C-alpha positions in Angstrom: -1.0 -0.7 -30.7 -1.4 3.1 -30.7 0.4 4.9 -33.0 0.7 9.0 -33.1 -2.1 10.5 -35.2 0.8 12.5 -37.5 2.5 8.3 -38.4 0.6 8.3 -41.6 2.2 11.2 -42.6 5.6 10.6 -41.6 6.1 7.5 -43.0 7.4 8.8 -46.0 10.0 10.5 -44.1 11.6 7.9 -42.0 14.4 5.1 -43.3 13.0 1.7 -42.9 14.6 0.9 -40.2 13.3 4.1 -38.0 9.7 2.6 -39.1 10.7 -0.5 -38.2 11.8 1.0 -34.6 8.5 2.4 -34.3 6.1 -0.7 -35.3 8.1 -2.4 -32.1 8.4 0.4 -29.9 5.6 0.5 -27.0 3.1 2.8 -26.0 3.9 4.4 -23.0 7.1 5.3 -20.9 7.0 6.6 -17.2 9.9 8.5 -16.7 10.3 9.0 -12.9 12.5 11.5 -11.3 14.3 11.0 -7.7 15.0 14.0 -6.2 18.4 13.9 -4.3 18.9 9.8 -4.4 22.3 8.7 -4.3 22.7 5.4 -5.8 24.5 4.1 -3.0 21.3 4.3 -0.7 20.1 1.6 -2.4 23.0 -0.8 -1.6 22.4 -0.1 2.1 19.2 -0.8 2.1 19.1 -3.5 0.2 16.5 -5.9 -1.5 14.4 -5.8 1.7 14.0 -2.8 2.4 14.1 -1.5 -1.4 12.4 -4.4 -3.7 11.3 -2.4 -6.1 15.0 -0.6 -6.9 16.5 -4.1 -6.7 13.8 -5.5 -9.0 14.1 -2.7 -11.7 18.1 -3.4 -11.2 17.2 -7.7 -11.7 14.7 -7.4 -14.9 16.2 -4.1 -16.3 19.3 -2.1 -17.3 21.0 0.0 -15.3 23.9 1.4 -13.2 24.4 3.0 -10.1 27.3 5.4 -11.7 25.2 8.2 -13.6 26.2 11.9 -13.9 24.0 15.0 -13.4 25.6 18.5 -15.3 28.8 18.9 -15.2 28.6 22.6 -13.9 25.2 22.2 -11.7 23.8 20.1 -8.7 20.8 21.3 -8.4 16.9 20.8 -9.1 16.0 22.9 -11.8 19.0 23.4 -14.2 19.4 19.3 -14.4 15.6 18.7 -14.6 15.7 20.7 -17.8 18.3 19.3 -18.6 16.5 15.7 -18.5 13.7 17.2 -20.5 15.0 19.3 -23.2 18.3 16.9 -23.2 21.0 19.5 -22.9 23.8 20.9 -20.5 22.6 23.5 -18.6 25.7 26.3 -19.5 27.1 26.9 -22.8 25.9 28.7 -26.5 24.2 25.1 -27.0 22.7 24.9 -23.4 19.3 25.5 -21.8 20.9 28.2 -19.6 18.0 27.9 -16.5 20.4 28.1 -13.7 17.6 29.1 -11.4 16.3 26.9 -8.5 13.2 28.5 -7.3 9.6 29.1 -8.1 9.6 31.1 -12.1 8.6 35.1 -11.8 5.7 36.4 -13.3 6.4 36.3 -17.1 9.4 34.0 -16.8 9.7 30.8 -19.3 12.3 28.4 -20.5 12.1 30.6 -24.2 12.4 34.0 -22.7 15.8 33.0 -21.0 17.3 30.6 -23.1 16.2 34.0 -26.2 14.7 31.3 -28.4 12.1 28.3 -28.4 13.4 25.5 -26.7 12.4 22.1 -27.8 11.5 19.0 -24.9 10.3 15.8 -24.7 7.1 17.2 -23.8 6.6 19.0 -27.6 8.4 16.6 -29.1 5.5 14.4 -28.2 2.8 15.9 -27.9 3.7 17.6 -31.9 3.7 13.8 -32.6 0.2 13.7 -31.4 1.0 11.9 -28.0 -0.3 12.7 -24.5 1.5 14.0 -22.0 1.7 14.8 -18.2 4.1 15.8 -15.3 3.2 14.8 -11.8 5.1 17.2 -9.7 6.0 16.9 -6.0 7.6 20.9 -5.9 5.5 23.7 -6.8 9.4 24.8 -9.2 8.5 22.6 -11.5 5.5 24.7 -12.4 8.6 26.0 -14.8 7.1 23.3 -17.4 3.7 23.8 -17.5 4.2 27.6 -17.6 6.6 27.0 -20.9 4.9 24.7 -22.8 1.2 26.2 -22.4 -0.8 27.5 -25.1 0.5 31.0 -25.6 4.4 30.0 -25.0 4.6 26.2 -27.0 5.4 26.9 -30.3 2.9 26.1 -33.4 2.7 22.5 -34.2 3.8 21.9 -37.7 4.9 18.4 -37.3 1.8 16.1 -39.3 -1.5 17.5 -38.1 -2.1 20.7 -35.6 -2.1 18.9 -31.9 -2.1 22.8 -30.4 0.3 24.4 -28.9 -0.5 23.2 -25.3 2.5 20.6 -25.5 1.1 19.1 -21.4 -1.8 17.3 -21.7 -1.7 17.2 -17.5 -0.1 19.3 -15.2 -0.6 17.8 -11.2 1.6 19.3 -8.5 1.1 18.1 -4.9 4.0 18.4 -2.2 2.8 15.3 -0.5 4.2 12.3 -2.9 1.8 9.7 -1.5 -1.8 11.9 -2.4 0.6 13.0 -5.7 0.8 8.8 -6.5 -2.6 8.1 -5.4 -3.9 10.8 -8.4 -1.1 8.9 -10.8 -2.2 5.3 -10.1 -5.6 6.6 -10.2 -5.2 8.1 -13.6 -3.1 5.2 -15.1 -5.8 3.4 -13.9 -8.3 5.5 -16.0 -6.6 7.6 -18.6 -3.1 7.0 -19.0 -1.5 9.5 -20.9 1.4 8.4 -23.4 4.1 9.8 -21.6 4.0 10.7 -17.6 6.4 12.1 -16.2 7.1 11.7 -11.9 9.0 13.8 -9.7 9.4 12.6 -6.2 11.0 15.0 -3.3 11.4 12.4 -0.6 15.2 12.4 -0.4 16.3 15.6 -1.0 13.9 16.7 1.6 15.3 14.3 4.1 18.8 15.3 3.0 18.3 18.8 3.4 17.0 18.1 7.2 18.8 15.7 7.5 21.7 15.2 5.9 22.5 12.4 3.3 23.4 9.9 5.7 23.3 6.4 4.6 23.7 4.7 8.6 20.9 2.1 9.0 17.3 3.8 10.2 18.3 7.6 9.3 15.3 9.8 8.1 17.6 10.1 4.2 17.2 6.0 4.7 13.9 6.0 5.6 12.9 8.5 2.6 14.7 6.6 -0.1 12.6 3.4 1.1 9.5 5.6 0.7 10.3 6.4 -2.6 11.0 2.6 -3.4 7.3 1.7 -2.4 5.6 4.6 -4.0 7.7 3.4 -7.3 6.4 0.2 -6.4 2.8 1.3 -6.8 3.7 2.5 -9.8 4.5 -0.7 -11.2 2.0 -2.5 -9.7 -0.8 -0.2 -11.5 1.4 -0.5 -14.6 1.2 -4.6 -14.3 -2.6 -4.7 -13.3 -3.8 -2.6 -16.1 -4.2 -4.9 -19.6 -3.3 -1.6 -22.1 0.1 -0.9 -19.9 1.3 -4.5 -19.1 4.4 -5.4 -21.6 3.7 -1.8 -23.2 5.4 0.4 -20.5 9.0 1.6 -19.8 9.6 3.0 -16.6 12.7 5.5 -17.0 14.2 6.8 -13.2 17.3 8.9 -12.4 17.7 11.3 -10.5 19.1 15.2 -10.3 21.8 14.9 -8.0 23.1 13.6 -4.7 24.1 15.1 -1.5 26.4 15.1 1.5 26.0 14.6 5.3 28.2 16.9 6.4 26.7 19.9 4.7 23.2 18.5 4.5 23.1 20.2 0.4 24.5 19.1 -2.6 25.4 22.5 -4.5 29.0 21.1 -4.6 29.6 20.8 -8.3 33.2 19.4 -7.8 32.0 16.5 -5.2 31.7 13.2 -6.4 28.7 12.2 -3.7 26.5 14.8 -5.3 27.2 14.4 -9.1 27.1 10.5 -8.7 23.3 9.6 -9.6 21.6 6.2 -10.8 19.7 5.0 -14.0 17.6 2.5 -14.5 15.3 1.6 -17.3 13.1 -1.4 -17.7 10.0 -2.8 -19.8 9.4 -5.2 -22.9 12.7 -6.2 -24.6 14.8 -4.5 -22.1 17.8 -7.1 -21.3 17.6 -8.4 -17.6 20.3 -7.1 -15.1 22.6 -5.6 -17.9 25.0 -2.9 -17.3 24.3 0.4 -19.0 27.8 0.6 -20.1 28.0 -2.6 -21.9 25.0 -1.7 -23.6 26.3 0.9 -25.1 29.5 0.6 -24.9 30.8 2.0 -28.5 29.1 5.4 -27.0 29.8 5.7 -23.8 32.3 5.0 -21.0 32.2 4.6 -17.3 33.8 7.5 -16.3 34.7 5.9 -12.6 34.6 8.7 -10.0 35.2 11.4 -12.5 32.8 13.7 -14.1 34.2 14.5 -17.6 33.1 17.6 -20.0 30.7 17.3 -22.3 32.7 17.2 -25.1 34.8 13.9 -23.7 34.7 11.5 -27.2 32.6 9.0 -25.1 30.5 10.7 -22.5 29.4 8.8 -19.1 25.3 8.1 -18.9 24.2 11.3 -18.1 20.2 12.3 -16.5 20.5 14.2 -19.6 20.1 11.2 -21.6 16.2 11.1 -20.1 15.0 12.7 -22.9 16.3 11.6 -26.1 15.7 8.0 -24.9 11.8 8.4 -24.0 11.4 9.6 -27.2 13.7 6.4 -28.8 11.8 4.2 -26.7 8.5 5.6 -28.4 9.6 5.8 -32.0 10.2 9.5 -32.2 13.3 11.4 -33.2 15.4 13.4 -31.3 14.6 17.2 -29.5 15.3 19.8 -31.7 18.9 21.2 -30.9 19.3 18.9 -28.5 23.1 17.7 -27.8 22.9 14.5 -25.1 22.1 11.8 -26.8 21.2 13.4 -29.9 21.9 10.6 -32.0 19.8 8.4 -29.5 22.5 5.9 -29.9 22.0 5.1 -25.4 21.1 1.9 -26.2 18.5 -0.3 -23.6 17.2 -2.8 -25.9 19.0 -5.3 -27.8 18.8 -5.3 -31.7 17.3 -2.5 -32.1 17.9 0.2 -34.8 18.5 3.3 -34.0 16.5 6.2 -35.7 18.2 9.1 -37.7 18.4 12.2 -35.9 16.5 15.2 -37.7 17.9 18.8 -39.1 16.7 20.7 -36.6 16.4 23.4 -38.9 13.9 21.1 -40.9 12.2 20.8 -37.7 11.3 24.6 -37.5 
């Protein structure tokens, strides 16, 4: 098993429970964002037309009742929540509310008025390789926010440089995008890989989030199911990845049939999303709320405020969950899953979150 280059230097700073966690962790996480995917679409499609999603449910831990950000149900604000594990608004929010290609000179840090750490930054600074495969050009926001000019100097163990995103691939045609990812998983996989698939969102905006059998929207979800199936096959065909890789899948928002949109944050069909986790040690067919009953509460049909004592599972949980699976501490300054207490692996100790001030 491969450890981060800074592992030896970090041992003295880790509790015995955290060290045990790091030793038990696998090598790779593939994080998949299915843009605009409503969880009920998987139920309508069924196992025959969505076999991969149903496999993730049967073999992993999951919920069809996760949540977006409280205030925004649009793409870039929610993806920024995923990679920073922060809500959008407020003094501790990431504050990125635009949903278009960033203008020249813009990046997350300038907008936030201070460095905004991320899952890319923590993984890279601990010696792991990172990649983003995106199907919308607006995702260059993350590449320009973590390049060799804008990334913060690495003060964690060995200096791995300021560029936190080792590989950035943008291709709007998702078949071609997954072709590239599968080739890279075969020859040169990164430790943390993020894949964005636009198809459900594109179909929803064109024809509505229509769950009628045979609708363009359901066809798009079925296509994503096949693309994710190809990723799983690539993992299982590579001995270096098989049994050493987790898949984490969620969405940035749902959508409405009537308006062909998803900006109305009070609409439950916009803020209810899926969250699936599959991989070594993840109990098969388990509900995420049942696994984390001490820290999470099923919200029913509501989207509770962030200050709720027991929050729902959110897409913003992803960043710190991914780092927990990799045996790494939480994102400095993060507020969602900052205790890394969204539990997906049974009998696993939770790392102690770092002091954000000490991480500077």
